[in-house]
C-alpha positions, 0 to 999 in steps of 0.5 A: 306418358306420351307427353313426357316422352315427347319432352325428353326427345325434344330436350335431347335434340336441343342439347345435342344442337347447342349445349353440353352437360356437366355433372347433371347440370347443363352448361348455360349459353353465354347468350340464351336469346341467340341460342334459342333463336338458333335452335328454334326451341325454348324451354319454359318451366311451369307446374302444370298444376296451378290453374288458371296459370298452368294446367294440363288440358283434356289431352294432357297438354299444357294450358292456361294463362301463363302457358299462352302468354309464354307461347306468344312471348316465344313467337315475338322473340323469334323462337318457333317452338316452346317445350314446357318443362313441368317442375315445382315452385321450390325448384324454379330458381335452382332449375334456372341456375343449372340450365334446366330451362331457359325461362320460368313462366308460372305466376312467379313473383319477383320477390327481393330474395329471388331477385338476388339469384335470378332476373325477371322480365316486365310483369305480365300478371298480378293477383291477390292472395287470400285466406281459404277455409271450409265453409263450415269454419266459423273460427277464422274470419281474417288474418288475426284468427290464423294464430295457432292454426294449421295453415297450408301453402305451396312449397317454394311459392311467394305465399310460403315466403309471405306466410313465414314472414307474417304468420309467425304464430301459425303452424305453416304446412307446405305442399308441393302442389295446390291439389294436395293442399286443397285435398288436405283443406277439404279433409280437415288436416289443415285449418286454412290455406293461403293462395291466390284468389284465382287459384283457390276458386279454381280448385274449389270449382273443379274439385267441388270443394266446400270452401270459401274466402275470408278476410281482406286480400293479404297482399298483391303479387306481380308475376313475371318471367324468371331467367338466369342472371347475366342475360340482358338480351333475353331480359330486354326481348321478353320485357319488350314482348310483354309490354307490347302484349299489354299495349296491343290488347293481347294480355286483355284477351288472354285474361278474359279467356283464362282468368275472368271476363270482368278482371282488369289485369292491366289496371291491377298490374299498374296498381301493384307497381305503384305499391312497390 
């Protein structure tokens, strides 16, 4: 509760300094980069419920790989303070378009559909999406076995987009966050879940769920900072910060801390870019 009061107070102060409201939507500055540098505050959206990318720590503060990347990006583009705004994947694009936040940094994939509506920075992450089932499940071994099965995905995420495009014979069920998704998988309300390797294993370990990965990776998906269209200075500054972090080892360090000591994020980013 204290955290949410804090967020509201900061957002209120920022609004008084730099923007105004109209019919529930915030007027977007002509130059967001100049605006956030002037106010010293940038609002960055994440779910706070999709580990290891974003989560709440023991003190109920935002933490995770994307959270630390976001803080470092803010520092490098000349903004002293980050206010993290909790939201769901299904709201991210519209949230940017109405000025609810300045950036989205939460394992957001630059899909063709999203790129029609918003812009993206250079990618700072990548992951493989997998099928998760209960350990007791012997029917589902790979993608063809999902025919006719109840498959859970996160609402508005790239795993929902991919599943609807590629699993047309499955019963796709949507969930607002991964916690609900894996709760239903554990209770047998769905037969399988499509989610990233990292996210799925984190839920399995934290919640001690008897689940397993099956089959080959379904797809590799990059993640990048999302922003409203028409902000070339912001896009260039964030992309430069990301590329500098890749070059100077910062991405490697944060990957080891949050994703896994043996995971080579940079090599996988390069490989995913080749496949585009």
